[in-house]
N, C-alpha and C positions, 0 to 999 in steps of 0.2 A: 458252512459247516464241515465237519469230518466226514459226513456222508457224500460230499462231492456235490450237493445241490445248494442252489439259491433259493430262498423262499420269501414270497411276497406276501403282505399281511394287510388287511385292513386296519388302519390306525385308529378307526372310530369304535370298532366293535371286537378287534383281535382275530378274526376270522381268517384262516389262509386263503389267498386267491390265487397264487401261482407257485409251481413248483418248477425251476429252472435245471435241467439236467445236461451235462455235457463234460463236466470236468472229471478228470481222472484223479482222484486224491482230494484233499482237503481244500475248502475254499477260505482263503484267508482275508480277503478284502472286497468290498463291493462298493459301488458309487454311482448315483443317478447323475444323468445329465442335467444342466440347469433347467432345461425346459421340461423334464420329468418324462421325456419319451423314450429315453434308452436307458440301460444299466450296463455298467461295466462291472466284472467280477474278475478276480486274480486268484491264483492257487498254487498248489504244490507241483502241478504239471507243467510248469514254466510258461504258462500262457496268460493272457488277458482275453476275455471273452466279451463281446457286446450282444446285447439281446434287445429286443422290442420289449419296453416294460408294460405295455398294455395287453399283449398276447403271450409274451414268453417266447416269441420265435427267435432263435439265434441269428445274429447278422454278421458278424465278423470275429476271426480269431487272430490275435496279434501274437506271433510267436518270434521270440529273439532272444529272451532272457536265457541264461545258461544256469539254471537253478530256480528255486521256488521263488514266487513273486507274492511278496507280503503286502503290498500296499498299491492302490491305484486312485486317480483322481482326475476329473475333468476340469479343463480350463474354465473360466468363468463364461465365456462366450460359446463353450461346447464343441470347439473346433478341433481341439487336441486333447489327448489323454497323457498323463505321465503314469509311469509304473515304477516301482522300486523292487529291487530283487536280491537274493543270496549271492548273486554274481558281483556285487558291490557296485552296480551300476543303476542310474535312473535313465529310463528311456522315454522319449516322446513320440507319439505316434499322431498320424492324421485321423481324426475320429469318424470321418466319412468313408475313407477308403482302407483304412488300416495300415497305410504305409508309414515304416519308421522315418523318423525326420533328424532325431539327435539322440546321443548317448552321452550322458554325463558320467565322466569318471573321476575320482578323487577320494572316494571313502575306502578306508582300509578294512574289509570285511562287509558283512551283509549291510544292507540298506532296509531299515525296517518301516519307513515311513516317507511320503511325500506329499506336499500340498501346494497349490497355486496361490501366489500373491492376489489380492482382490481384483486388480486390474488385469492379471494375466502376464504381467511383465517379468515376473520373478517366480522361481520355484525354491522351496526349501526342502531340504531332505534331512533325515536323521537316521544314524547307523550304530553299529556294533563297536566302531572306533571311538564312541564317546563325544562326538562331534555333531553339530547340526550345520549343514552348508547351504548357503544360498548361491543360486545361479541365475544368469541371464536366460529367460525363457525362450528367447528369440535366436541366440547363438550359442547357447550352451557354456557362455564363459563363467568360471567361477567367481563370485564377488565378495563373500564373506564366510569365514569359518568361525563359529561359535563353539568355545571350549570351555567347559565348567562342569559338566557332569562327570561322576566318578563311576564309570561302566557303560553299558549299553544305553542307546537313547531309543526309545520304543515308539514314540509319537512326536508329531510336531503340528502345529496349528497357528495359522494368522489369525489377528483379531480382524472384525470386520472392516475396520478402517485402514487395515494395513500398518497401523503404527507400531504394532507389538506382534512378537512371536513368542508362543508358549511351546515348551518342550517337556517330556516326561520320561524319566530313566530308571534304571535299575538301582540307583542309589537312594531311591524312595523319595525323590524330589520332582516337583513341578518348577520349572524355572521359566521366567518372563525376561525376554530381551528386547532392547530398541531394534526395530526390524530395519531401520535406516544405517545404523553404524554399528550394530552387533554388541552394543555395551549392554551387560546383565543389568536388571533393574530390581528383580525381586526373587526370592527362593521360597517355595511353598513346601513346608515341610510338616508332615502330619501322616502319611501312610506309613504302614509297617510292611517294608517289602517293597518288591518291584511296583511302579507305576507304569501301567501299560498303555493308558490312553488318555488324552486330554482334548478339550473342546470349549470354544468360546460360545456365550450365548448369542442370539442375533444381534442384541444391542452392545456387545462388547462388555458389559457391566460385571459378568459374571464368568467364572471358569469352573468346568467340571473336570474331575479326574477319577479314573478308575485303577485299582490296583490288585496286588497279589493278596492282599489282607481282607478281600471280600468286601470292602467298601466302595462307595462312590462318595466323593466329596466335592461340595461347592465352596468356591471361594469368592471373595471380593477381588476383581481384577485389577482394581485401581491400587490397593492397598495390601492385598495379600491376605487379609484376615479370613479364617475359615468361618463359613456361615451355617452349613449344614453337613452332617455325616449321614448317609443314606445306608442302611444296613438291612440286610435280608438274604443276600446271595450266600450260598454254602460253596465256599471255594473263591478262587481268583475271579476278578471281573476284568474282561479283556477289552471292553469297548464302551464308550458312552457317546451319546448324541443329543442335542437340544431339538425340541419341536420347532418348526418354523416361527411360531409366534413367541418361543422362548418359555411357555408356560409348564412344559413337560419335559423330562428326560429319559430317554430309553437307555437301558443298560444290559449288557450280555455277558453270561459267565460260564465258568467251568461246571456249573451245576445242571446246565442244559436249559436254563430259563433266559428268557428275554423278559424284563421288568420295565414297567412304565411308572414314572414317580412324579408327583405333584411339586413342583420347584418350590413354591411358596412355602408349603407346610412339611415337605419331606415325606409326605404319605405315599405309600405304594398303592397305586390305583389299578394296577392291571399286571396280570402275569401270564405268560406263554410258556408252557411246559412241554419241551421236546422229549417224547418218550422213546422207548426202543422200538424198533420196527417202523419207523417213520410217523408213528402216532403222536397227536397234538391234544392238549388240553389247554383251554384259556380261562384264567381267573380274572374276575373284575370287582372293583368296588373296594372300600375300606375292609370288608370282611373276606375278599377274596372268594366271592361266590363262582362257582363253576358257571361259565355262561356258554362254553362251546366244549365238545370233546368229539375228536374222529372215532369211528365204529368200533375200533378195537382198544382204544384208550383204557377202558374200564379194567382191563387185565392188569395194567400196572397202577391202577389208582385204589387207594383205600377210600374208606368212607368214614367222616368225622361226623357223628351224630350227637347234637347236644340236647340234654335233657331239658325238656321245657319247664321244669319247677326249679331246678338246682342250677341249670346253665352249664354242669359239667359235661365235657365233651367225651366220647368214647370213639375209639376207632375200631371200625370192622373190616375184614378183608373184603376185597371188591366182590368176590363171588357171593357174600352174603345177600345181596341184592340183585344178583344176575347182571346181565350186560347193562351197560351205562343208559339210561333213559335220556330223552332229549331234555334241553333246558326248560321247556315249559312244564315238565312235570317233575322237577328236580323237589319242589317243595323245599322243606327245610333242611335237606341234606346237602353237605359240602363235601367235595373231594379233598383230600390232603394229600 
């Protein structure tokens, strides 16, 4: 986040578990290792940092970019890390000792995203020059340049089987490409404004995209047909990711919330609200009942009180009921 921290949450109940501090400036990207034991984060301070995902202890600092680092990714076997930065390079690192191994140069301008091919043999990168580029991950040689977006390309992702590549751009489109020969296959058009993120479902059947218009959109990855529009964020949505079983989708937005959605129904099932001063509130269920709040969160939360007879909801200032009580005594009150 903009506060320079990486925060880990319990995905079942939404409660925070760890706060990782070390970056100076905004944190722009994070990625778990395949075995879940480590976490990489990248940010404005030109570094990629590695952490123990269990206890939050820092382990390595990867320093080499000449500018902000906007994306990082582990290789499928966890042995390497790729990072992409404002210096126009993609850099590969040894994930065990932090030693640099390759510098991939070719983009004209900032590189916004990088992703490993499912078998680790190739890397895709997307940048401000409007291109998606594919590279040999072992020797750094370029193999393909995918040119079609009109403007910046913010995100790229391989399908789980490696046959396709998705990219999202400032032209408001998500584009699908043949990952073997670079031929374009589909253009998904529906967002109003920039598209900042795209992600395949674990089975490759669906594609999610998140954009400036405040929506997360789900598409049929085979024919490009839209299936759901997830609305709720107030402002741009910068990132989206599927759960490992593909049943849920997480999104993060400019409104300071992380939201969890049911992919089948499109229902918002959980919301994590980041508040001033590092305070946090977590809302859960179809009615977004407050399930967790940090000690000072009540200062920024109002109360929505439903009338038991009419159902009309009235908003009261937080101070009306004093400091926020624990979830076990919230009764019929909801934070709004």
